[in-house]
C-alpha positions as CSV (number, residue, x, y, z in Angstrom):
1,M,17.8,-23.0,6.1
2,K,14.1,-23.1,6.5
3,K,14.3,-21.2,9.9
4,L,16.6,-18.6,8.3
5,I,14.1,-17.9,5.6
6,I,11.2,-17.6,8.0
7,F,13.3,-15.3,10.2
8,A,14.3,-13.1,7.3
9,C,10.8,-12.8,6.1
10,S,9.6,-11.9,9.5
11,L,12.1,-9.1,9.7
12,M,11.0,-7.7,6.3
13,A,7.3,-7.4,7.0
14,G,4.7,-8.1,9.6
15,V,1.6,-10.0,8.7
16,S,-1.8,-8.8,9.8
17,V,-4.8,-11.0,10.5
18,S,-8.2,-9.4,10.9
19,A,-11.6,-10.0,12.4
20,Q,-12.0,-12.3,15.4
21,D,-9.3,-14.9,15.3
22,V,-8.2,-17.7,17.6
23,L,-4.7,-17.8,19.0
24,I,-3.5,-21.2,20.4
25,T,-0.5,-21.2,22.7
26,Q,2.0,-24.0,23.5
27,K,0.3,-24.3,26.9
28,G,-3.0,-25.2,25.3
29,D,-4.7,-21.8,26.0
30,V,-7.2,-20.8,23.3
31,K,-7.8,-17.1,23.1
32,N,-10.3,-15.2,20.9
33,V,-8.3,-12.2,19.6
34,Y,-8.6,-9.3,17.2
35,D,-6.0,-7.2,15.2
36,V,-3.3,-9.8,15.2
37,E,0.1,-8.7,14.0
38,V,3.1,-11.1,13.7
39,G,6.5,-9.5,14.2
40,P,10.0,-11.0,14.1
41,S,9.8,-12.6,17.5
42,T,6.5,-11.4,19.0
43,V,2.8,-11.7,18.2
44,F,0.7,-8.6,19.1
45,Y,-3.1,-8.9,19.6
46,K,-6.1,-7.4,21.3
47,E,-8.7,-9.3,23.3
48,E,-11.5,-6.8,22.5
49,D,-12.6,-5.3,19.2
50,K,-12.3,-1.7,20.3
51,A,-9.9,0.9,19.1
52,D,-8.8,1.8,22.6
53,A,-8.3,-1.8,23.8
54,P,-4.8,-2.5,25.1
55,T,-2.5,-4.3,22.7
56,L,-1.1,-7.4,24.3
57,R,1.9,-9.5,23.2
58,I,3.2,-13.0,23.4
59,K,6.4,-14.6,22.3
60,K,6.1,-16.1,18.8
61,A,7.7,-19.3,20.2
62,D,4.8,-19.6,22.6
63,V,2.2,-19.7,19.8
64,I,1.3,-22.9,18.0
65,M,-1.3,-21.6,15.6
66,I,-3.5,-18.6,14.6
67,K,-6.9,-19.6,13.2
68,E,-8.6,-16.9,11.2
69,R,-12.3,-16.2,11.4
70,T,-12.7,-17.9,8.0
71,V,-11.6,-21.2,9.7
72,R,-8.3,-21.2,7.8
73,S,-5.4,-22.1,10.1
74,M,-2.1,-20.3,9.9
75,T,1.1,-21.9,11.0
76,W,4.4,-20.2,10.6
77,E,4.9,-22.0,7.3
78,T,1.6,-20.7,5.8
79,I,2.4,-17.2,7.1
80,L,5.8,-17.4,5.3
81,C,4.0,-18.4,2.0
82,K,1.6,-15.5,2.4
83,V,4.5,-13.1,2.8
84,L,6.5,-14.5,-0.2
85,S,3.6,-15.0,-2.6
86,P,3.0,-12.2,-5.1
87,L,-0.1,-10.0,-4.7
88,Q,-3.0,-11.3,-6.6
């Protein structure tokens, strides 16, 4: 049930993370990234903070965590809460 809710929320809206963030993969790679967007099955990001930088992608299943610049860590459960919570 939990996975179904996460999947449904992912389909409804992408979540954006801004500034320089850290993306940690299942393989243990740590990438400094910008303009992170989480889609239903893919995470899109840029490795440079430039408008014309190429947008790269990685499978959502290959990502363990996204750490925001503010040092707050985002796992898929916290992203779900961010999508479901009312605007404040």
